[in-house]
C-alpha positions, 0 to 999 in steps of 0.5 A: 292926279294918279287917276288922270295919269293913269287913264292917260298912259291907258289911253296912250297904249291904246291907241299905240295898239290901235295903231299896230293893228291897223298897220297889221290890217294894212298890210294884210290887205295889201297882201290880199290885194296882191294875190288877188291880182295875180290870181286874176291875172292868171285867169285872164291869161288862161282865158285868153289862150283859151280863146286863141285856142278855139279860134285856131280850131275853128280856122282848121 
C-alpha cells in the first residue's frame, strides 16, 4: 500500500500546483485585460479629441 499512498500524495500535490498555476494565470489575464482596456480607452479618447479638433479647424 506504500506505493498507492505515495502516488495519492503526489497526485494531490500535482493538483494543488495546478490550482496555484491556474490562479496565477487567471490573475495575469485579468491584469492584462485591465491594462488593455485602459489603453484602448485612452486611444479612443485621443481619437475623439483628434476628431473634435479637426471639425473645429474645418469650421474656421
